[in-house]
C-alpha positions as CSV (number, residue, x, y, z in Angstrom):
1,M,-191.1,70.2,-59.0
2,K,-190.1,69.5,-55.4
3,L,-187.6,70.6,-53.1
4,T,-187.2,68.9,-49.4
5,Y,-185.7,71.1,-47.0
6,Y,-183.8,69.0,-44.1
7,S,-182.9,70.9,-41.0
8,T,-182.8,70.9,-37.1
9,F,-183.9,72.9,-34.8
10,W,-180.5,74.2,-33.4
11,C,-178.7,74.8,-36.5
12,G,-178.3,78.8,-37.0
13,P,-178.0,78.7,-41.0
14,C,-180.7,76.3,-41.7
15,K,-183.2,79.6,-39.5
16,Q,-181.5,81.9,-42.0
17,F,-181.9,80.1,-44.7
18,A,-185.0,78.6,-44.6
19,P,-187.5,81.6,-45.6
20,V,-184.9,82.5,-48.8
21,V,-185.7,78.7,-50.3
22,E,-189.3,79.1,-48.9
23,Q,-189.6,82.6,-51.3
24,F,-187.2,81.0,-54.2
25,C,-190.0,77.9,-54.2
26,S,-192.8,80.2,-54.3
27,D,-191.1,82.4,-57.1
28,N,-190.5,79.6,-59.2
29,G,-193.4,77.3,-58.5
30,I,-191.6,74.7,-56.8
31,E,-193.5,72.9,-54.2
32,F,-191.8,72.9,-50.8
33,V,-191.5,70.9,-47.9
34,K,-189.6,71.3,-44.7
35,L,-188.4,68.5,-42.8
36,D,-186.7,68.6,-39.3
37,L,-184.1,66.0,-39.1
38,E,-185.0,65.1,-35.5
39,E,-188.5,63.9,-36.6
40,V,-187.5,62.3,-40.4
41,K,-187.5,58.8,-40.0
42,D,-187.0,57.5,-43.9
43,D,-183.8,55.2,-43.7
44,L,-183.0,55.8,-47.4
45,I,-182.1,59.6,-46.9
46,L,-180.7,60.0,-43.3
47,P,-177.4,58.4,-44.2
48,L,-177.0,60.6,-47.4
49,I,-177.5,63.7,-44.9
50,K,-173.8,64.5,-43.7
51,S,-174.7,67.9,-43.0
52,V,-177.2,70.6,-42.6
53,P,-179.2,72.3,-43.8
54,F,-179.5,69.4,-46.9
55,L,-181.2,70.1,-49.7
56,K,-183.2,67.1,-52.0
57,F,-184.5,68.7,-55.1
58,E,-186.9,66.5,-57.7
59,K,-188.1,66.8,-61.1
60,G,-189.2,64.1,-62.8
61,L,-187.0,61.3,-62.8
62,V,-184.3,63.7,-62.1
63,T,-182.9,63.6,-58.5
64,R,-180.6,66.3,-56.8
65,T,-179.2,67.0,-53.7
66,T,-176.2,69.2,-51.5
67,C,-175.7,70.6,-48.4
68,G,-175.3,74.1,-47.1
69,T,-176.4,77.2,-47.9
70,M,-176.0,79.1,-51.1
71,S,-177.2,82.4,-53.2
72,I,-180.2,82.9,-55.2
73,S,-178.1,82.4,-58.2
74,E,-176.3,79.1,-56.8
75,L,-179.9,77.8,-56.3
76,K,-181.4,78.7,-59.4
77,K,-178.8,76.7,-61.1
78,F,-179.0,73.5,-58.8
79,C,-182.6,73.2,-59.6
80,D,-181.5,74.4,-63.3
81,I,-184.0,77.5,-63.3
82,Q,-183.5,79.4,-66.4
83,T,-183.0,83.4,-66.0
């Protein structure tokens, strides 16, 4: 499982939410990758990103994307983590 976190250096909510997501990933055995949109050159993902923070979760063949901040319970639901 891998969660990629797309943000920008100027985004306040991104700065606040990143440590929450990183700790969530650590607690649940999910690989955490943080990328700054100013440095991303991936032509496949960039058109999908309309707002930041943007999250892409990959588990096997399943890929989910969402944008914005969320609670821990919403993160669990997004990543399909059973409580």
